[in-house]
Steps between C-alpha positions, in 0.01 A plus 500: 500500500819689579478768766707814452658746741563861409814617681710808550873550548581823682840639406718687747414818307133454595377410152310175442515229233174303454466151353292187518580134549349161582788415739632782716807321648613380157450846349697660783791263438474585130520875562796452733680281246425734210607817679810377684650229277716654229439190281125562495340618176316774694797618706543815292128579473401849612311372805783276624754776445273741693459260793878445527576870451264585789668251731261205499669167566378143456403494867310830488313447171163378624169443323205620704153367408256774404209274406475119508288206378408661169399339174705583192284785372445641849878501547555684173246766600639526853858528377395775258329689784800468735745600225297816443473574873840384635721368222724793425782267401281316249480805274781729614778582262782412735 
């Protein structure tokens, strides 16, 4: 059974993006690639644009675990809870 981690990325503006993954280091590399590589499909997404606009860099974009070792459905519930509590960037109109 896969174990999930719910994570947060705190932007320089103080707002938080919340996500979940089964592999935190791989997901961190993915976010860094997506947000800072102009050839990435997600480069122009609102969240990547926001991170760059607020001064995050590949070396400062860091995923911080909020809850670990979760089953799939636990992770979905936990992510939902953290998005509602912390995840301003998940539902902000940037």
